[in-house]
DORO-911128 format. One line per field, with one value per residue (C-alpha): x, y, z; residue in three letters. Coordinates in Angstrom, 1 decimal. Layout:
c1 <- (X, ...)
c2 <- (Y, ...)
c3 <- (Z, ...)
res <- (ALA, ...)
END
This chain:
c1 <- (-57.1, -53.9, -55.9, -57.3, -56.0, -53.6, -53.8, -50.1, -49.4, -47.2, -46.8, -49.8, -52.9, -55.7, -58.8, -62.2, -62.9, -59.9, -61.0, -64.3, -62.7, -60.6, -63.7, -65.4, -62.6, -62.0, -58.4, -55.1, -52.4, -48.8, -46.4, -44.0, -40.5, -39.4, -42.4, -40.5, -37.5, -39.4, -39.8, -36.4, -35.3, -37.8, -37.0, -33.1, -34.0, -35.6, -32.8, -30.4, -32.6, -32.3, -28.6, -28.0, -29.9, -32.3, -35.6, -38.5, -42.0, -43.2, -39.8, -38.4, -41.0, -44.3, -47.6, -50.5, -50.2, -47.1, -45.2, -42.7, -41.5, -38.3, -37.8, -34.3, -33.2, -33.3, -36.9, -38.0, -39.1, -41.2, -42.7, -44.2, -45.5, -46.8, -48.4, -50.3, -51.6, -52.8, -54.9, -56.4, -59.6, -62.3, -65.8, -68.6, -69.0, -66.3, -66.2, -67.1, -64.6, -65.0, -64.3, -61.0, -60.0, -60.0, -58.2, -55.6, -55.1, -55.6, -52.9, -50.5, -51.1, -50.8, -47.4, -46.1, -46.2, -43.1, -43.7, -44.0, -40.8, -41.6, -39.5, -40.7, -41.4, -44.3, -46.1, -45.4, -47.1, -50.1, -50.2, -49.7, -52.7, -54.9, -53.9, -54.4, -57.8, -56.7, -59.2, -58.0, -60.7, -61.3, -64.1, -66.5, -66.4, -63.9, -62.8, -63.5, -61.8, -59.1, -55.1, -56.2, -58.4, -56.5, -58.4, -59.4, -56.2, -54.6, -56.5, -55.1, -51.6, -52.1, -52.3, -48.9, -47.2, -49.0, -51.5, -55.3, -57.3, -58.1, -60.5, -58.9, -60.3, -62.0, -63.9, -61.7, -61.1, -57.4, -54.8, -52.7, -49.6, -51.4, -52.8, -49.3, -47.7, -50.3, -49.5, -45.6, -45.1, -43.6, -44.7, -43.0, -41.0, -41.7, -39.1, -39.2, -42.4, -43.6, -46.4, -47.4, -47.5, -49.7, -52.1, -52.2, -54.4, -57.9, -57.9, -61.1, -63.1, -62.4, -62.8, -66.3, -67.3, -66.0, -68.0, -71.0, -70.6, -70.3, -73.4, -75.3, -74.4, -76.2, -79.2, -79.2, -79.3, -82.0, -84.2, -84.1, -85.2, -88.0, -88.9, -89.0, -91.2, -93.5, -94.0, -95.0, -97.5, -99.4, -99.1, -97.2, -96.0, -92.7, -92.9, -90.7, -87.7, -87.5, -84.1, -84.6, -86.1, -83.0, -80.8, -82.2, -81.3, -77.9, -77.6, -75.2, -76.8, -80.1, -79.3, -77.7, -80.5, -83.1, -81.1, -80.7, -84.5, -85.2, -82.8, -84.6, -88.2, -87.2, -89.4, -91.8, -95.3, -96.9, -95.7, -96.9, -100.4, -101.3, -99.3, -102.7, -104.3, -104.2, -102.1, -100.5, -98.8, -97.6, -97.0, -93.4, -92.2, -92.6, -92.2, -89.2, -87.1, -84.3, -84.2, -84.0, -82.0, -79.8, -78.8, -78.3, -76.0, -73.9, -73.4, -72.4, -69.9, -68.6, -68.2, -66.5, -63.9, -63.2, -62.9, -60.8, -58.5, -58.3, -57.7, -54.5, -53.4, -50.4, -52.5, -50.0, -48.3, -45.5, -44.6, -41.0, -39.6, -36.2, -35.2, -34.5, -33.9, -37.0, -39.8, -42.6, -46.0, -49.0, -52.8, -53.3, -54.8, -57.8, -60.5, -62.8, -62.8, -64.2, -66.6, -68.2, -68.2, -70.0, -72.6, -73.2, -73.5, -75.9, -78.1, -78.1, -79.2, -81.9, -83.4, -83.2, -85.2, -87.7, -88.8, -89.0, -91.5, -93.6, -93.6, -94.7, -97.4, -98.9, -98.8, -101.1, -103.5, -106.1, -107.5, -103.9, -102.5, -105.6, -104.7, -106.7, -106.5, -103.1, -102.5, -104.8, -107.9, -110.0, -109.2, -110.9, -110.7, -106.8, -104.6, -102.2, -99.2, -100.8, -98.3, -95.2, -95.6, -95.7, -92.4, -91.2, -92.3, -90.7, -87.3, -87.5, -88.2, -85.4, -83.0, -84.0, -82.6, -79.4, -78.9, -78.2, -74.5, -72.0, -69.2, -70.8, -70.1, -66.6, -65.7, -62.3, -59.8, -56.3, -56.7, -57.6, -54.5, -57.1, -59.6, -61.7, -62.6, -64.4, -66.6, -65.9, -65.9, -69.4, -70.4, -69.1, -70.1, -73.7, -74.0, -74.1, -77.6, -78.9, -78.3, -79.9, -82.8, -83.2, -82.6, -85.8, -87.7, -86.6, -87.1, -90.7, -91.5, -90.1, -92.2, -95.3, -94.5, -94.2, -97.6, -99.0, -98.0, -99.2, -102.6, -103.0, -101.9, -104.4, -103.4, -102.6, -101.9, -98.7, -95.4, -92.7, -89.0, -86.9, -84.9, -87.8, -89.3, -86.2, -86.1, -89.8, -89.2, -86.1, -88.1, -90.8, -88.4, -87.6, -91.0, -94.6, -97.5, -99.5, -103.1, -103.9, -102.6, -99.5, -96.5, -94.2, -91.3, -89.1, -90.3, -89.2, -85.8, -85.3, -86.2, -83.8, -81.0, -82.3, -81.9, -78.4, -77.3, -74.2, -76.3, -78.3, -75.2, -74.8, -77.9, -76.5, -72.5, -72.0, -73.7, -72.1, -68.7, -66.7, -68.0, -67.2, -64.0, -65.4, -68.5)
c2 <- (45.1, 43.1, 40.5, 43.1, 43.8, 46.4, 50.1, 51.3, 54.8, 56.2, 59.5, 58.6, 60.4, 58.2, 58.0, 58.8, 54.8, 54.5, 57.1, 55.1, 51.9, 53.7, 55.1, 51.9, 50.3, 47.8, 48.1, 48.5, 51.0, 50.4, 53.3, 52.4, 52.8, 55.3, 57.5, 58.4, 59.8, 63.2, 63.4, 62.9, 65.7, 68.0, 67.1, 67.8, 71.3, 72.1, 70.9, 73.0, 75.9, 75.3, 74.9, 78.1, 80.3, 81.5, 82.8, 81.0, 81.0, 77.8, 76.5, 78.7, 81.3, 81.8, 81.3, 83.2, 86.8, 85.8, 84.9, 87.7, 86.3, 84.3, 81.1, 79.9, 76.6, 74.8, 75.5, 74.2, 70.8, 72.8, 75.1, 72.3, 70.5, 73.7, 74.3, 70.9, 71.1, 74.8, 73.8, 71.0, 72.8, 71.0, 70.2, 68.2, 64.3, 62.5, 62.2, 58.7, 55.9, 56.0, 59.7, 59.2, 56.7, 59.1, 61.7, 59.5, 58.3, 61.6, 63.4, 60.6, 61.4, 65.2, 64.7, 62.1, 64.9, 65.8, 69.5, 69.6, 68.7, 66.0, 62.7, 59.5, 57.9, 60.5, 59.1, 55.5, 56.0, 57.5, 54.4, 52.3, 53.6, 53.1, 49.5, 48.9, 50.2, 52.6, 56.0, 58.8, 60.9, 64.1, 66.3, 67.2, 71.0, 73.6, 74.3, 77.4, 75.8, 78.1, 77.8, 74.2, 72.4, 73.3, 72.1, 68.7, 67.9, 69.0, 66.2, 63.7, 65.1, 64.9, 61.1, 60.9, 62.8, 60.5, 62.9, 62.8, 59.6, 57.0, 54.3, 50.5, 48.2, 46.3, 49.6, 50.7, 54.3, 54.5, 57.6, 58.5, 57.0, 53.7, 53.4, 54.2, 51.3, 48.9, 49.0, 49.1, 53.0, 55.6, 59.2, 61.6, 64.3, 66.6, 68.2, 71.5, 72.3, 68.9, 70.1, 72.6, 70.3, 68.0, 70.8, 72.4, 71.1, 70.6, 66.8, 67.0, 69.0, 67.1, 63.6, 64.8, 66.1, 62.8, 60.7, 63.0, 62.5, 58.7, 58.2, 60.9, 58.7, 55.6, 57.6, 59.2, 55.5, 54.6, 57.7, 56.6, 53.2, 54.7, 57.0, 54.3, 52.0, 55.3, 55.7, 51.8, 52.4, 55.0, 53.6, 56.8, 57.5, 56.4, 58.8, 61.5, 59.1, 59.1, 59.9, 62.4, 64.8, 64.9, 64.9, 68.2, 69.7, 68.1, 68.1, 65.2, 64.2, 64.3, 62.0, 59.7, 59.6, 59.2, 56.1, 54.7, 54.8, 53.2, 50.5, 49.8, 49.8, 47.8, 45.0, 46.0, 44.5, 46.9, 49.5, 47.7, 47.2, 50.8, 51.8, 53.1, 54.4, 57.9, 59.5, 62.7, 64.2, 63.1, 65.7, 67.2, 64.8, 61.8, 63.4, 65.7, 62.9, 63.1, 67.0, 67.2, 64.1, 64.8, 68.1, 66.4, 64.0, 66.9, 68.6, 65.3, 64.7, 68.3, 68.0, 64.5, 66.0, 68.7, 66.6, 64.1, 66.6, 68.1, 64.5, 64.1, 67.8, 69.6, 71.7, 72.6, 76.1, 76.8, 74.6, 73.2, 73.2, 71.0, 71.7, 75.3, 75.2, 77.7, 77.4, 79.5, 80.8, 80.6, 79.8, 76.2, 75.5, 77.7, 75.1, 77.3, 74.5, 72.2, 74.4, 75.2, 71.4, 70.4, 73.2, 71.8, 68.2, 69.8, 71.3, 68.1, 66.1, 68.5, 68.3, 64.4, 64.4, 67.2, 65.6, 62.2, 63.7, 65.0, 61.5, 60.2, 62.7, 62.0, 58.2, 59.1, 61.4, 58.9, 61.6, 61.8, 58.3, 56.3, 54.4, 54.0, 57.0, 56.8, 53.4, 51.3, 49.5, 50.5, 54.3, 56.0, 53.5, 53.1, 56.2, 54.1, 56.3, 59.6, 60.3, 58.8, 61.4, 64.2, 62.7, 63.2, 66.4, 67.4, 66.3, 67.6, 71.0, 70.5, 69.8, 73.2, 75.0, 73.1, 73.4, 77.2, 77.7, 77.8, 78.9, 82.6, 82.9, 84.2, 85.3, 86.8, 84.8, 85.3, 88.8, 89.6, 87.6, 85.0, 87.5, 85.2, 81.9, 79.2, 77.3, 74.1, 72.0, 72.9, 72.8, 69.3, 68.2, 68.9, 66.3, 63.5, 64.7, 65.7, 62.5, 60.8, 63.0, 62.1, 58.5, 58.4, 60.3, 57.9, 54.9, 55.8, 56.5, 53.2, 51.4, 53.3, 52.7, 48.9, 49.4, 51.1, 48.2, 45.5, 47.3, 47.4, 44.0, 41.1, 37.5, 37.3, 41.1, 42.5, 42.5, 45.3, 44.5, 41.9, 44.5, 46.4, 43.1, 41.9, 45.2, 44.7, 41.3, 42.4, 45.3, 42.8, 40.6, 43.5, 45.2, 43.8, 44.9, 47.5, 46.0, 47.7, 50.4, 49.2, 50.7, 51.8, 53.5, 50.3, 50.0, 53.5, 53.0, 49.8, 51.5, 54.5, 51.9, 50.5, 53.7, 54.5, 50.9, 50.4, 47.6, 50.2, 51.4, 48.3, 49.3, 52.5, 52.1, 54.0, 57.1, 57.0, 59.3, 56.9, 53.7, 55.1, 53.7, 50.2, 50.6)
c3 <- (-101.4, -102.5, -104.3, -106.5, -110.1, -110.1, -111.7, -112.5, -111.9, -114.9, -116.5, -118.8, -117.4, -115.8, -117.8, -116.5, -116.3, -114.0, -111.8, -111.6, -110.7, -108.0, -106.5, -106.4, -104.7, -107.7, -107.9, -105.8, -106.9, -108.1, -109.0, -112.2, -110.7, -113.6, -112.4, -109.3, -111.4, -111.6, -108.0, -107.4, -109.5, -108.1, -104.7, -105.3, -106.7, -103.4, -101.2, -103.5, -102.9, -99.2, -99.0, -101.3, -98.8, -101.3, -100.1, -101.8, -101.1, -99.4, -98.9, -96.3, -95.8, -94.1, -96.2, -97.3, -96.1, -94.0, -97.3, -96.6, -93.5, -93.6, -91.5, -90.5, -92.1, -88.5, -88.0, -91.4, -90.1, -87.5, -90.1, -92.2, -89.1, -87.8, -91.3, -91.2, -87.6, -87.8, -91.0, -89.5, -88.6, -90.6, -89.1, -90.0, -90.7, -92.0, -95.7, -96.9, -97.4, -101.5, -101.7, -99.3, -101.5, -104.6, -102.6, -101.8, -105.4, -106.9, -104.3, -105.1, -109.1, -108.5, -106.6, -108.9, -111.8, -110.3, -109.7, -106.0, -104.6, -102.4, -101.4, -103.2, -100.0, -99.2, -102.4, -101.5, -98.1, -99.9, -102.2, -99.0, -97.2, -100.4, -100.9, -97.3, -97.0, -94.4, -94.6, -92.9, -90.9, -92.9, -91.9, -95.0, -94.2, -94.1, -97.5, -99.9, -102.8, -103.0, -101.9, -102.4, -100.0, -97.2, -94.1, -95.4, -96.9, -93.5, -92.0, -94.4, -94.0, -90.3, -90.4, -92.6, -89.3, -86.9, -85.8, -86.6, -86.8, -89.5, -89.9, -90.5, -92.6, -89.6, -88.8, -85.8, -85.6, -84.4, -84.1, -86.8, -85.5, -84.8, -88.3, -89.7, -87.5, -88.5, -92.2, -91.7, -91.9, -89.4, -88.8, -91.2, -90.3, -93.1, -95.2, -97.0, -98.7, -98.2, -95.9, -98.2, -101.0, -99.3, -98.5, -101.7, -104.5, -105.6, -104.8, -102.1, -104.4, -107.6, -105.7, -104.1, -108.1, -109.5, -106.8, -107.6, -111.3, -111.1, -109.2, -111.5, -114.3, -112.8, -111.9, -115.4, -116.7, -114.2, -115.3, -119.1, -118.0, -115.9, -118.6, -121.2, -118.5, -118.3, -122.1, -122.3, -119.0, -120.9, -124.2, -125.5, -128.9, -130.2, -133.2, -131.3, -131.2, -135.0, -135.9, -138.3, -135.8, -134.0, -136.7, -138.0, -134.5, -134.3, -130.6, -129.9, -126.4, -128.0, -130.9, -128.4, -126.0, -128.5, -130.1, -127.0, -126.3, -129.8, -128.9, -125.3, -126.9, -130.2, -130.6, -127.9, -128.5, -126.3, -128.8, -131.9, -130.2, -130.5, -133.6, -135.1, -131.9, -133.3, -130.5, -131.7, -128.9, -125.3, -122.6, -122.8, -119.9, -122.5, -125.7, -124.7, -122.9, -125.6, -125.5, -121.9, -120.9, -124.0, -122.6, -119.3, -120.8, -122.9, -119.6, -117.7, -120.5, -120.3, -116.6, -116.9, -119.3, -116.7, -113.9, -115.8, -116.7, -113.1, -111.4, -113.3, -112.8, -110.8, -108.6, -106.0, -105.6, -105.8, -108.6, -108.9, -112.3, -111.9, -115.6, -114.9, -111.1, -110.7, -108.2, -109.4, -107.7, -109.4, -108.7, -109.9, -106.6, -107.4, -108.1, -110.4, -113.1, -110.6, -109.0, -112.6, -113.4, -110.1, -110.7, -114.1, -112.6, -110.0, -113.0, -114.8, -111.6, -110.6, -114.2, -114.5, -111.0, -112.3, -115.5, -113.7, -111.2, -114.2, -115.8, -112.4, -112.0, -115.4, -114.4, -111.6, -113.7, -114.9, -117.5, -119.0, -118.6, -119.0, -115.8, -112.6, -110.4, -108.3, -110.1, -107.7, -108.5, -105.7, -105.4, -102.9, -100.3, -101.3, -102.0, -104.1, -105.1, -104.1, -101.5, -102.9, -105.7, -102.9, -101.7, -105.2, -105.7, -102.4, -103.3, -106.9, -105.4, -102.7, -105.5, -107.2, -104.3, -103.8, -107.6, -107.1, -108.5, -105.9, -108.3, -108.2, -104.5, -103.0, -99.4, -99.0, -96.7, -95.3, -94.9, -98.3, -99.8, -101.2, -102.0, -104.6, -103.8, -105.7, -103.4, -105.2, -102.2, -101.2, -105.1, -105.0, -101.7, -102.2, -105.3, -103.1, -101.4, -104.6, -106.5, -103.4, -103.8, -107.6, -107.1, -104.7, -107.6, -110.4, -108.0, -107.4, -111.1, -112.1, -109.5, -110.6, -114.2, -113.7, -111.7, -114.7, -117.2, -115.1, -114.4, -118.4, -119.0, -119.5, -119.5, -123.1, -123.5, -125.2, -123.6, -123.8, -125.3, -123.8, -121.9, -120.4, -119.4, -117.6, -115.7, -114.8, -113.5, -111.6, -110.1, -109.1, -107.3, -104.9, -104.7, -105.0, -106.8, -105.0, -104.8, -101.6, -99.4, -97.4, -95.9, -98.7, -97.0, -97.4, -101.0, -101.8, -100.3, -102.3, -105.5, -104.7, -104.4, -107.7, -109.3, -108.1, -108.9, -111.5, -113.4, -115.0, -116.6, -118.8, -120.9, -121.7, -121.8, -124.8, -123.3, -119.9, -120.1, -117.6, -119.6, -123.1, -123.3, -122.8, -125.2)
res <- (MET, THR, ASN, MET, PRO, GLU, LEU, THR, LEU, THR, ALA, ARG, PRO, LEU, SER, LEU, GLY, ASP, LEU, ARG, ARG, LEU, HIS, ALA, GLY, GLU, VAL, CYS, LEU, ARG, VAL, ALA, ASP, GLU, THR, PHE, ASP, GLY, LEU, ALA, LEU, ALA, HIS, GLY, THR, VAL, ASN, ASP, ILE, VAL, ALA, SER, GLY, GLN, VAL, VAL, TYR, GLY, ILE, ASN, THR, GLY, PHE, GLY, LYS, LEU, ALA, SER, THR, ARG, ILE, ASP, THR, GLY, ARG, LEU, ALA, ASP, LEU, GLN, ARG, ASN, LEU, VAL, LEU, SER, HIS, SER, VAL, GLY, THR, GLY, GLU, ALA, LEU, PRO, ALA, ASP, VAL, VAL, ARG, LEU, ILE, LEU, ALA, THR, LYS, ALA, ILE, SER, LEU, LEU, ARG, GLY, TYR, SER, GLY, VAL, ARG, PRO, GLU, LEU, VAL, ARG, ALA, LEU, VAL, THR, LEU, PHE, ASN, ALA, GLY, VAL, VAL, PRO, CYS, ILE, PRO, ALA, LYS, GLY, SER, VAL, GLY, ALA, SER, GLY, ASP, LEU, ALA, PRO, LEU, ALA, HIS, LEU, ALA, CYS, VAL, LEU, ILE, GLY, ASP, GLY, GLN, ALA, VAL, MET, PRO, ASP, GLY, ARG, LYS, VAL, PRO, GLY, ALA, GLN, ALA, LEU, HIS, GLU, VAL, GLY, LEU, ALA, PRO, PHE, VAL, LEU, GLY, PRO, LYS, GLU, GLY, LEU, ALA, LEU, LEU, ASN, GLY, THR, GLN, VAL, SER, THR, SER, LEU, ALA, LEU, ALA, GLY, LEU, PHE, VAL, ALA, GLU, GLN, VAL, PHE, ALA, GLY, ALA, LEU, THR, ALA, GLY, ALA, LEU, SER, LEU, GLU, ALA, ILE, GLN, GLY, SER, ILE, LYS, PRO, LEU, ASP, PRO, ARG, ILE, HIS, ALA, VAL, ARG, GLY, GLN, ALA, GLY, GLN, ILE, ALA, VAL, ALA, GLN, SER, LEU, ARG, GLU, LEU, LEU, ALA, ASP, SER, ALA, ILE, VAL, ALA, SER, HIS, ALA, GLN, CYS, GLY, ARG, VAL, GLN, ASP, PRO, TYR, SER, ILE, ARG, CYS, VAL, PRO, GLN, VAL, MET, GLY, ALA, CYS, LEU, ASP, ASN, LEU, GLN, HIS, ALA, ALA, ARG, VAL, LEU, GLU, ILE, GLU, ALA, ASN, ALA, ALA, SER, ASP, ASN, PRO, LEU, VAL, PHE, SER, ASP, THR, GLY, GLU, VAL, ILE, SER, GLY, GLY, ASN, PHE, HIS, ALA, GLU, PRO, VAL, ALA, PHE, ALA, ALA, ASP, ILE, ILE, ALA, LEU, ALA, ILE, SER, GLU, ILE, GLY, ALA, ILE, SER, GLU, ARG, ARG, LEU, ALA, LEU, LEU, LEU, ASP, SER, GLY, LEU, SER, GLY, LEU, PRO, PRO, PHE, LEU, VAL, ARG, ASP, SER, GLY, LEU, ASN, SER, GLY, PHE, MET, ILE, ALA, GLN, VAL, THR, ALA, ALA, ALA, LEU, ALA, SER, GLU, ASN, LYS, SER, LEU, ALA, HIS, PRO, ALA, SER, VAL, ASP, SER, LEU, PRO, THR, SER, ALA, ASN, GLN, GLU, ASP, HIS, VAL, SER, MET, ALA, THR, PHE, ALA, ALA, ARG, ARG, LEU, ALA, GLU, MET, VAL, SER, ASN, THR, ALA, VAL, VAL, VAL, GLY, ILE, GLU, ALA, MET, ALA, ALA, VAL, GLN, GLY, ILE, GLU, LEU, LYS, ARG, THR, PRO, LYS, GLY, PRO, HIS, SER, SER, ASP, THR, LEU, GLU, GLY, VAL, LEU, ARG, ALA, ILE, ARG, GLN, GLU, VAL, ALA, PHE, VAL, ASP, GLN, ASP, ARG, TYR, LEU, ALA, ASP, ASP, VAL, GLU, THR, MET, ARG, LEU, TRP, ALA, MET, HIS, PRO, ASP, ARG, LEU, SER, ILE, PHE, SER, GLY, LEU, VAL, PRO, SER, LEU, ARG, GLU, ALA, ALA)
END
C-alpha cells in the first residue's frame, strides 16, 4: 500500500469520504508527529498513577464485576495480557479484509484522541499493520456491543502481543508473532491499561455499520437507475417528478431524489413520445419513488452522520484526562448510537429492495405494463423472467425479517454488571447480507427493465436519455437479451454486482452522504 496516496491522521476528525477511502483500500495512513503529543501526556498520567500507588479501575484493578480487586504493580503486565487472552472467545467466520482495515484505522483514530493512556508505539503498530496490508483474523460473532466490542477487538489485540492469527497480503494465514516479524515489529508486552484500551471501544460495530452504509449507498444509486429504466420500459408518467409537488411537502430527501430522476430522464425521447398519451397515474412503485427512496436517503444520511461521529470518537473506558490527572469511568463503549444507526440502515436497505421488487412485478404483468407476459416474446413455451421475480420476492421478504431492529434487544452479561447492552455488532453485521439480497433484487429489476425497453423499441423508435442509454449499453455488454429461456443464474450474479458497483454513484454523487464533499 506504500504507493497509494497518504491520508494523514491529525486532530481533525476524518470525514465520511475519508472513511470510505479507508474501507476501499485506496489510501495508506500516516500520523502527524504532533498528534502523538496527547498520547504521551495521557501515558505519563497513567504511569504517575501506578507510581503513586493509587487504585484506579482499568490500571491496577480487575475488570467488570472484578473491578474492586486490586492487582499488585509487579503483575500489571500479566493483568493486561490475561485480559486480552481471556476475551479472545469470538466465533464464526473471520471478518472481511475491508472491514478489518476500517477497524485498524478507527482504533488508531480513537487512541490518537489522547484519552486512553497508551504508548505512541501501539498506534504506530496499528498503522504499520494497516499500511502493510496485514489483516488480523477477527471472528465475526461474540460481541453484544457494550463494554466495547470486547471479543473481536481482543482477537486484534492478540496479534499485537504475538498470539492469534493474521492473513498476509499474499493470502497466507500466519501466527500473530510471524505477522509482526514480517513487517518489522516485535510482540508487545502491554503496559498498564493498554490491553483494556485495545479491547474497549465501538470500532468493530462502527466499521461493520460503515461498510454496510457504503454498499447501501451504491445499491441505492443502482435502484434509482433501475427505477428510471422501469419507468421508461412501461412508458410511465414523469408528472409525479414535478418539483412543485415535492416543494410543497418539503422533505429534503424526496426533493433531492425527484430532482435526480428528472436529470436522469432529461431529454428522453421515450418520455417525449408518449407525452399526450393520457396516462394519469402509475402504480405507487413508479409514482412514489421520490417519496419512498427520498425517505431512505434521509435515513441513510442520518445514519451516516452518526457513524462519522462515532468513527472519530474516544469510546474507551476509563478515560484519561491528563490536564487534571484524572481517570474517569463512564460508558462511552456502549454502542447504542451505532445500533440505532445500523437499524436505520437496515430499514432503508429493506425498503429499497421492497419497492424494486414491486417494480419488477409490474414489468412482468402485461395487463399493467403493456409488455409481453414475463418479458419474453414466446411466453408459454418460455417462462422468461417469471422465476427471477420469485427469487427477488424471496430475498425482499427475507430482508423484512432481517430488518427487525436489533437495538431493542438486550441480554445482561458479566454477572449483571453489564445489565443493558446494545447488540450493535449484530445490528451492523447483518447489513452485508441484507444489502447483497437487495442488490440481487435491484439487479434483476434493471435487467428486466432493459429487456422491456428493447421489447418495445422499433428500429427507428425513440431512445431514452444519453445517461440511461449508456447504462443500457453497459448492461448489454454483460447480459444478453433473453429471446428464449436459458440458464439465468450467472446473469443474476452479474447484475447483483452491477447493482453494488461504485460506478453507479457517479450519477448521484450529490445525493450520496459519503460523496457529498466531492459533489
